[in-house]
C-alpha positions in Angstrom: 53.1 -37.1 -30.8 56.4 -35.6 -29.7 55.7 -33.9 -26.4 57.9 -34.2 -23.3 55.0 -34.4 -20.8 52.9 -36.7 -22.9 52.4 -39.3 -20.1 51.1 -36.7 -17.7 48.9 -35.3 -20.4 47.4 -38.7 -21.2 46.8 -39.5 -17.6 45.0 -36.1 -17.1 42.8 -36.8 -20.2 41.9 -40.2 -18.9 40.7 -38.6 -15.6 38.5 -36.1 -17.5 37.2 -38.9 -19.7 36.4 -41.1 -16.7 34.5 -38.2 -15.0 32.4 -37.7 -18.1 31.7 -41.3 -18.4 30.1 -41.2 -15.0 27.4 -39.0 -16.6 24.3 -40.5 -18.3 25.2 -40.6 -22.0 22.8 -41.4 -24.9 23.4 -41.9 -28.6 20.8 -39.3 -29.4 18.3 -37.2 -27.4 15.2 -38.0 -29.5 13.4 -40.3 -27.1 13.6 -37.8 -24.3 12.4 -34.8 -26.2 9.5 -33.2 -24.4 9.9 -35.4 -21.4 10.4 -34.1 -17.8 12.0 -37.3 -16.4 13.4 -40.6 -17.6 14.0 -43.8 -15.8 17.3 -45.8 -15.8 17.3 -49.5 -15.1 20.3 -50.5 -13.0 21.3 -54.0 -12.0 19.8 -55.2 -8.7 19.7 -54.3 -5.9 19.5 -50.7 -7.2 16.7 -51.3 -9.7 14.9 -48.4 -11.5 15.8 -44.8 -10.7 14.1 -41.7 -12.2 16.2 -38.7 -13.2 15.3 -35.3 -14.6 15.7 -35.3 -18.4 18.2 -32.4 -18.1 20.8 -34.7 -16.6 21.2 -36.8 -19.7 23.8 -36.0 -22.4 24.0 -37.0 -26.0 27.4 -38.4 -27.3 28.0 -35.2 -29.1 27.4 -33.1 -25.9 29.8 -35.4 -24.0 32.6 -34.9 -26.5 32.1 -31.2 -26.5 32.2 -31.2 -22.7 35.5 -33.2 -22.9 37.1 -30.7 -25.2 36.1 -27.7 -23.0 37.4 -29.3 -19.9 40.6 -30.3 -21.5 41.2 -26.7 -22.8 40.5 -25.3 -19.3 42.9 -27.8 -17.5 45.7 -27.9 -20.1 45.6 -24.3 -21.4 49.5 -24.2 -21.4 49.8 -27.2 -23.7 50.5 -26.6 -27.4 47.0 -26.4 -29.2 48.1 -28.8 -32.0 49.3 -31.5 -29.5 46.2 -31.0 -27.3 43.9 -31.2 -30.3 45.3 -34.6 -31.3 45.0 -36.0 -27.8 41.4 -34.7 -27.4 40.5 -36.3 -30.7 41.8 -39.7 -29.5 39.9 -39.4 -26.2 36.7 -38.2 -27.9 36.8 -41.3 -30.2 37.1 -43.5 -27.1 33.9 -42.0 -25.6 30.7 -44.1 -26.2 27.1 -44.1 -24.9 26.7 -45.8 -21.5 22.9 -45.9 -21.8 20.7 -47.5 -24.4 17.0 -46.5 -24.9 14.9 -49.6 -24.6 11.9 -49.1 -26.8 10.3 -52.5 -26.0 10.5 -51.8 -22.2 9.1 -48.4 -22.7 6.1 -49.8 -24.7 5.6 -52.4 -22.0 5.5 -49.7 -19.3 3.0 -47.6 -21.2 0.7 -50.7 -21.6 1.0 -51.4 -17.9 0.1 -47.8 -17.0 -2.8 -47.7 -19.4 -4.1 -50.9 -17.9 -3.6 -49.6 -14.4 -5.2 -46.2 -15.1 -7.8 -46.6 -17.8 -8.7 -43.4 -19.7 -11.1 -41.3 -17.6 -12.0 -37.7 -17.2 -11.8 -36.2 -13.7 -13.2 -32.7 -13.1 -11.5 -30.3 -10.8 -13.2 -27.1 -9.7 -11.3 -23.8 -9.9 -9.2 -23.2 -6.8 -9.0 -26.9 -5.8 -5.6 -28.3 -4.8 -4.4 -31.0 -7.2 -1.5 -32.3 -5.2 -0.9 -31.1 -1.6 2.5 -29.7 -0.7 5.2 -32.0 0.7 3.4 -35.1 -0.5 5.5 -37.9 -2.0 4.4 -38.0 -5.6 2.9 -41.1 -7.1 2.7 -42.0 -10.8 -0.9 -40.8 -10.8 0.2 -37.5 -9.3 2.8 -37.1 -12.0 0.2 -37.7 -14.8 -2.2 -35.3 -13.2 0.5 -32.5 -12.9 1.7 -33.2 -16.5 -1.9 -32.9 -17.8 -2.4 -29.7 -15.8 0.8 -28.2 -17.2 -0.2 -29.2 -20.7 -3.6 -27.5 -20.3 -2.0 -24.4 -18.8 0.4 -24.0 -21.6 -2.4 -24.3 -24.2 -4.6 -21.9 -22.3 -1.7 -19.4 -21.9 -0.8 -19.4 -25.6 -4.4 -18.9 -26.5 -5.3 -16.3 -23.8 -2.1 -14.3 -23.3 -3.1 -11.5 -25.7 -6.6 -11.3 -24.2 -5.2 -11.2 -20.6 -2.7 -8.4 -21.5 -5.4 -6.4 -23.2 -7.8 -6.9 -20.3 -5.3 -5.8 -17.7 -4.4 -2.7 -19.8 -8.1 -1.8 -20.2 -8.6 -2.3 -16.5 -5.6 -0.1 -15.6 -6.9 2.7 -17.8 -10.4 2.4 -16.5 -9.2 2.3 -12.9 -7.1 5.4 -13.4 -10.1 7.2 -15.0 -12.5 6.1 -12.3 -10.1 7.2 -9.5 -9.6 10.6 -11.1 -13.3 11.1 -11.4 -13.9 10.1 -7.8 -11.1 12.4 -6.7 -12.8 15.3 -8.6 -16.2 14.6 -7.0 -15.0 14.2 -3.5 -12.3 17.0 -3.5 -10.2 15.1 -1.1 -6.5 15.6 -0.8 -6.2 12.3 1.0 -7.7 10.4 -1.9 -4.3 9.3 -3.3 -4.4 7.1 -6.4 -0.8 5.9 -5.7 -2.0 4.8 -2.2 -4.9 2.7 -3.6 -2.7 1.3 -6.4 0.1 0.3 -4.0 -2.4 -1.4 -1.6 -3.9 -3.2 -4.6 -0.5 -4.5 -5.9 0.7 -5.5 -2.4 -2.5 -7.4 -1.7 -2.4 -9.2 -5.1 1.2 -10.2 -4.5 0.3 -11.6 -1.1 -2.6 -13.6 -2.6 -0.4 -15.1 -5.2 2.3 -16.0 -2.7 -0.2 -17.8 -0.5 -1.4 -19.8 -3.5 2.1 -20.6 -4.7 3.8 -21.4 -1.5 1.1 -23.3 0.4 -1.3 -26.1 -0.4 -4.2 -24.1 1.1 -7.5 -23.7 -0.8 -8.3 -20.4 -2.5 -11.0 -19.8 0.1 -8.4 -19.0 2.7 -7.3 -15.8 1.0 -7.8 -12.7 3.1 -10.5 -11.2 0.9 -11.2 -8.3 3.3 -7.6 -7.1 3.4 -7.9 -4.4 0.7 -11.0 -2.6 2.1 -9.7 -2.8 5.7 -6.3 -1.3 4.9 -7.8 1.5 2.7 -10.5 2.5 5.2 -7.9 2.9 7.9 -5.7 5.0 5.7 -8.2 6.9 3.5 -11.8 6.9 4.8 -13.1 7.5 1.3 -15.6 4.7 0.9 -16.4 5.4 -2.7 -12.8 5.1 -3.8 -12.2 2.2 -1.5 -15.1 0.3 -2.9 -13.8 1.0 -6.4 -10.4 -0.4 -5.5 -12.0 -3.4 -3.8 -13.9 -4.3 -6.9 -10.8 -4.0 -9.1 -9.0 -6.2 -6.6 -11.8 -8.8 -6.9 -11.3 -8.7 -10.7 -7.6 -9.3 -10.4 -8.0 -12.0 -7.8 -10.5 -13.7 -10.2 -7.8 -13.8 -12.9 -5.5 -15.6 -10.5 -8.0 -18.2 -9.4 -9.6 -19.5 -12.5 -11.3 -16.6 -14.2 -14.9 -17.6 -13.4 -17.9 -15.5 -12.3 -18.2 -17.4 -9.0 -14.8 -16.3 -7.7 -15.5 -12.7 -8.9 -18.7 -12.6 -6.9 -17.0 -14.3 -4.0 -14.1 -11.7 -3.7 -16.4 -8.8 -4.4 -19.1 -9.7 -1.9 -16.6 -10.4 0.9 -14.7 -7.2 0.3 -17.7 -4.9 0.0 -19.4 -6.5 3.1 -16.3 -5.7 5.1 -16.2 -2.2 3.7 -19.8 -1.6 4.6 -19.4 -2.9 8.1 -16.3 -0.7 8.8 -18.0 2.5 9.9 -15.5 4.9 11.5 -12.6 2.7 12.7 -10.8 4.5 15.6 -9.3 1.5 17.5 -7.4 -1.5 16.2 -9.9 -3.9 17.8 -12.6 -2.4 15.6 -11.1 -4.2 12.5 -12.3 -7.6 13.7 -16.0 -7.0 13.3 -15.8 -6.2 9.5 -13.4 -9.1 9.1 -15.9 -11.5 10.7 -18.7 -10.0 8.6 -16.8 -10.4 5.4 -15.8 -14.0 6.4 -19.4 -14.9 7.2 -20.5 -13.7 3.7 -17.7 -15.6 2.1 -18.6 -18.7 4.0 -22.2 -18.5 2.7 -20.9 -17.9 -0.8 -18.6 -21.0 -0.6 -21.6 -23.1 0.4 -23.9 -21.8 -2.2 -21.3 -22.2 -5.0 -20.2 -25.6 -4.0 -23.5 -27.4 -3.4 -24.7 -29.4 -6.3 -28.4 -29.7 -5.4 -29.3 -32.1 -8.2 -26.6 -34.5 -7.3 -27.4 -34.1 -3.6 -31.1 -34.8 -4.1 -30.4 -38.0 -6.1 -27.9 -39.2 -3.5 -30.2 -38.3 -0.7 -32.9 -40.6 -2.1 -30.5 -43.5 -2.0 -28.8 -42.8 1.4 -29.1 -39.8 3.7 -25.8 -40.5 5.5 -23.9 -40.8 2.2 -25.5 -37.6 1.0 -24.4 -35.7 4.1 -20.9 -37.2 3.9 -20.6 -36.5 0.1 -22.0 -32.9 0.1 -22.1 -31.2 3.5 -18.8 -32.1 5.0 -16.7 -30.8 2.0 -18.9 -27.7 2.0 -18.5 -27.1 5.7 -14.7 -27.5 5.2 -14.7 -24.8 2.5 -17.0 -22.6 4.5 -14.6 -22.9 7.5 -11.6 -21.9 5.2 -13.6 -18.9 3.9 -14.5 -17.8 7.4 -10.9 -18.1 8.4 -9.9 -16.1 5.4 -12.1 -13.3 6.5 -10.9 -13.4 10.1 -7.2 -13.2 9.3 -7.8 -10.2 7.1 -7.9 -7.9 10.2 -4.5 -9.0 11.6 -3.0 -9.0 8.1 -4.2 -5.4 7.6 -2.7 -4.3 11.0 0.6 -6.0 10.0 0.8 -4.2 6.7 -0.1 -0.8 8.1 3.4 0.2 9.4 5.0 -0.8 6.0 2.4 1.3 4.2 2.8 4.3 6.5 6.6 4.4 6.1 6.6 3.7 2.4 3.8 6.1 1.4 4.5 8.7 4.2 0.8 8.5 5.2 -0.9 8.1 8.6 -3.6 5.8 9.8 -6.6 6.8 11.8 -5.1 5.0 14.8 -2.1 7.3 14.9 -4.2 10.4 14.2 -6.3 9.7 17.2 -3.1 9.4 19.3 -2.0 12.9 18.2 -5.4 14.6 18.8 -5.3 13.8 22.5 -5.1 17.1 24.3 -3.3 15.3 27.2 -0.2 14.9 24.9 2.9 16.3 26.7 3.7 18.7 23.9 0.2 20.2 24.0 0.3 20.5 27.8 3.6 22.2 27.5 2.2 24.6 24.9 -0.7 25.5 27.3 1.8 26.1 30.1 4.4 28.1 28.2 2.3 29.9 25.6 -1.3 30.0 26.8 -2.3 32.6 24.2 -0.9 30.5 21.4 -2.7 27.5 22.8 -6.1 29.3 22.8 -5.4 30.6 19.3 -4.7 27.0 18.2 -8.0 25.7 19.7 -9.9 28.5 18.0 -8.3 27.8 14.7 -9.0 24.0 15.0 -12.7 24.7 15.6 -12.9 27.1 12.6 -10.9 24.7 10.3 -13.0 21.7 11.3 -16.2 23.1 9.9 -14.4 24.3 6.8 -12.8 20.9 6.3 -16.2 19.1 6.7 -17.7 21.5 4.1 -15.3 20.4 1.4 -14.7 16.7 2.4 -11.2 17.1 3.8 -9.6 14.6 6.2 -10.9 16.3 9.4 -9.1 14.2 12.0 -5.7 14.8 10.2 -6.6 18.5 9.8 -7.3 18.8 13.5 -4.1 16.9 14.5 -2.0 19.1 12.3 -3.5 22.3 13.7 -2.8 21.3 17.3 1.0 21.2 16.5 1.3 23.9 13.9 2.5 26.6 16.3 4.5 24.6 18.8 7.7 26.5 17.7 6.3 29.6 19.5 7.1 27.9 22.8 10.8 28.7 22.3 10.1 32.5 22.5 6.5 32.9 23.5 6.9 36.5 24.7 7.7 37.7 21.1 4.2 36.8 19.9 1.4 39.2 20.6 -1.2 36.6 21.8 1.1 35.8 24.7 1.9 39.3 25.8 -1.4 40.0 27.7 -1.3 43.7 26.9 2.3 44.1 28.1 5.4 45.5 26.3 6.2 44.0 23.0 10.0 43.1 23.0 10.0 43.5 19.2 9.4 47.2 19.4 13.1 47.9 20.1 14.3 45.7 17.2 14.8 46.3 13.5 12.2 45.2 11.0 14.4 42.5 9.5 15.5 41.1 12.9 11.9 41.1 14.1 10.8 39.2 10.9 13.5 36.7 11.5 12.3 36.0 15.0 8.7 35.6 13.8 9.7 33.3 10.9 12.0 31.3 13.2 9.0 29.7 15.0 8.6 27.5 11.9 12.1 26.0 12.0 12.0 25.6 15.8 8.6 23.9 15.5 10.0 21.4 13.0 12.9 20.6 15.4 10.5 20.1 18.3 8.1 18.0 16.2 10.9 15.8 15.0 12.2 15.4 18.5 8.7 14.4 19.6 8.5 12.0 16.6 5.5 13.6 15.0 4.4 11.7 11.9 5.4 13.4 8.7 1.8 14.0 7.7 1.4 16.2 10.8 4.9 17.7 10.6 3.9 19.0 7.1 1.5 21.4 8.7 4.2 23.4 10.5 6.0 24.9 7.4 3.1 24.8 5.0 0.6 26.8 7.0 2.7 29.9 6.2 3.8 28.8 2.8 6.1 31.4 1.2 4.1 34.4 2.4 5.6 37.7 3.4 5.7 38.8 7.0 3.6 41.7 5.9 3.7 43.9 9.1 7.5 44.0 9.2 7.9 44.2 5.5 5.8 47.4 5.4 7.7 48.7 8.4 11.0 48.1 6.5 9.7 49.9 3.4 8.7 52.9 5.5 12.2 53.1 7.0 14.0 53.5 3.7 13.6 52.9 0.0 16.9 51.0 -0.3 15.2 48.0 1.4 12.6 47.5 -1.3 14.7 45.0 -3.3 14.9 42.6 -0.3 11.3 41.3 -0.1 12.6 37.7 -0.2 14.3 38.3 3.2 10.8 38.8 4.7 9.3 35.6 3.1 8.8 32.3 4.9 10.9 29.5 3.4 7.9 27.3 2.6 6.9 25.0 1.1 3.5 26.2 -0.1 0.5 24.1 1.0 0.7 20.7 -0.6 -2.7 19.4 0.5 -6.3 20.7 1.1 -5.8 20.3 4.8 -2.7 22.6 5.0 -4.4 25.1 2.7 -7.4 25.3 5.1 -5.1 25.8 8.0 -3.3 28.7 6.2 -6.7 30.5 5.7 -8.2 29.7 9.1 -5.0 30.7 10.9 -4.9 34.1 9.3 -8.7 34.7 9.6 -8.7 33.8 13.4 -5.8 36.2 14.1 -7.2 39.0 12.0 -10.8 38.7 13.3 -9.5 39.8 16.7 -8.6 43.2 15.3 -12.1 44.0 14.0 -13.8 47.0 15.7 -17.1 45.3 15.2 -18.1 41.8 14.3 -21.0 42.2 12.0 -21.5 39.6 9.3 -20.6 42.2 6.6 -17.3 43.0 8.4 -16.4 39.4 8.9 -17.2 38.5 5.3 -15.1 41.3 4.0 -12.2 40.2 6.2 -12.4 36.5 5.2 -12.7 37.3 1.5 -9.7 39.6 1.8 -7.6 36.9 3.5 -8.4 34.3 0.8 -8.0 36.6 -2.2 -4.6 37.8 -0.9 -3.3 34.3 -0.7 -4.7 33.4 -4.1 -2.9 36.4 -5.6 0.3 35.4 -4.0 0.0 31.9 -5.6 0.0 30.1 -2.3 -2.4 27.4 -3.4 -0.7 26.6 -6.7 0.7 23.3 -5.4 -2.4 21.8 -3.8 -5.7 20.6 -5.3 -8.0 23.1 -3.7 -10.4 24.6 -6.2 -12.3 27.9 -6.4 -15.4 26.0 -5.4 -13.6 24.7 -2.3 -12.5 28.2 -1.4 -16.0 29.6 -1.8 -17.3 26.9 0.6 -14.4 27.5 3.0 -15.2 31.3 3.0 -18.9 30.7 3.8 -18.1 28.2 6.5 -15.5 30.5 8.2 -17.9 33.5 8.1 -20.7 31.5 9.7 -18.3 30.2 12.4 -16.9 33.6 13.2 -20.3 35.3 13.3 -21.5 32.5 15.7 -18.4 32.9 17.9 -18.7 36.7 18.2 -22.5 36.6 18.8 -23.9 39.5 20.9 -25.5 39.4 24.3 -28.0 41.6 26.2 -26.3 43.7 28.9 -27.0 42.8 32.5 -28.6 45.5 34.6 -25.5 46.0 36.7 -23.5 46.7 33.6 -25.8 49.7 32.7 -25.2 51.3 36.1 -21.5 51.9 35.5 -19.6 53.5 32.6 -17.1 51.4 30.7 -14.1 52.7 32.6 -15.6 51.6 35.9 -16.7 48.2 34.6 -13.7 46.3 36.1 -14.2 47.7 39.6 -18.0 47.0 39.3 -17.3 43.5 38.3 -14.9 43.1 41.2 -17.5 44.3 43.7 -20.1 41.9 42.3 
C-alpha cells in the first residue's frame, strides 16, 4: 500500500482493534438467543461474572463495528487505502470467548438438583421479589417464569383486553350521559369524572410499579372522595367508582375478588361521605372504606379448610400460618383506606386548576358573609347588597328544584354585582328616592355606565382572587342582553339610532351553566317584581313568565344545558317564593286612624 501516513494509519487501526477486543466476542450468537444474561468464567481470583446478553458481540458484529469506527476516525483517508487496511485488521479479529457446552450442561444439572421441579402458587397481588433485594438464582428463575407467563397471557388476551376497554369506555360514556340527563346538573361533567378516573388509575399503577408494597395498600377510596368534593352527584360518582374498580381489577390480576374489594371499599366511602364541608370530614369515609377493605382482605385470604386441618394438629402453628399474614394484609388494607383522604386533598388543587372547577371547601369560604368584599358591598352599595341577598334566596329554591349546585349558585350570586360598588349612585336600588344622575346623560352614555359594572366587577373579582367558577357569574348573568330601558329611550330620540342595537348589548358571554342561567332569571325577576302595583299570584306569574320567555326568544340559554322542563320548574319556584315574600298582613288599629299621607308622622308618634 502506497500511502505517506501509512504508519500512523496502522497505529490508529491497532488502537481501534484493541478497544474492540476488550469487548466480549463470540463466534456466533446462537447459544445466547432468548437469554437475558450469560456468565463468563475468568481466571482466579475473578471467577464467574454474569453479564447482560446484550453486551456480547458476534465476530461479524465486531468486524462491522471496526469498519464503522475506522470510517469515522479516518474519514480523510482515501477509501481504497482505508478499505485494504480495514480488511487486514478485520482478518486479525477473532473470538475471545468460547461457549462451553459441557460446563453449561453441568450447571443445569446442578441447578435442577438444587431446585427440584415444583409448583409454587402465588395469589394475585402478591410481591414475588421485594424491591432493592439482592437477587438470588431462585429469584432469577421466579422472575423469568413470571415473565414467560405474562408474555403468553399477553399474546392470548391482548385482543380481549382492548375490546373490553373499548366496550367499557362506550358504556361509561352512555351511562354518564344518561345520568346527566336524569339529574339535569351542569356540574355533572363527564370530562371531570374521566380525568379523575385516569389520574387515579395512573397513581395506582405507579404505586405497584415503583414500590414493593402489596396491592392492598392502594388508596381505594380516592376516586369517590375526590368526586364527592368536586361534584356532589352521588349517582354519577358511584358509577365512576365502579368503573374505577373494574379498571383496577384489570391491573391487579383480573379476578372477582379484587373487583369486589375495590368496589366495596369505594362505595362504602361514598356512602359515608354525606355533605363534606370541611377538610377534616374526609377522614371518616376514608376510615370506613379502609375498615371494609380490611374485612374483605381477611375473608378473601383465609383458607378455612387448610386452617381447620392445621388447627387440629397445632393451634399455635395454625395461628402463625393463617392469622398473622391475614392481619398483615388487613393492616395494609386499612392503611390504604386511611391514606385516601390525604391523597384526595393533595390532588384537589391540581384538579381545580386543570379543570377550572371548585371544591366544596372553597365554595364555603366564598359564601361567608363576613368576606371583606361583601362587607364593602354592604357599606358602599347597601341597595345592591339587599338586592343580592334577595336574588340568592330566590335562586336557591329554584336551584334546588332542578338539582343545580346550590352552594356554587349562592356563592356566584353574592359576587355577581360587586362592580356596582365603583359607581353605586348610578343604580336605582342605591338612590333611596333621590335624583338619578343618569337623567342628564344621553341614552348611549347611560347604557355604557350600566354595562360597565360587569367589566369593573371582573377586575374587582380578579383582584380579590375569586375562583374562575365564581367569576363566571359576573359576565354571564347578563349574557348578551340589550339594556332595554336605554335602548327604547334611544329609539324614541331619533330613528337614525335604530341600526346600533349592538351598542346597547352586554358583551357576554351567554350563560354557560344551569347556575348562571338561574341567576339571569332570578336577577331580572327580583328587580322587576318591585315595580308591580300589586303582588297577586296572577300578576307575579305573568311577570316571571314574561322574563323567562323574553330571554328564551333572545337565545340567551343556547349555550347551557337548561331545558324547557327546567325552566318550567324554575318559573313555579320563583312564583311561589315571590308570593311568599310579598305576603299580605292585617292592618294594625293605629294604621286605620290615619290616612296614608299621615302614616309617617303617625308612625313617628308611636
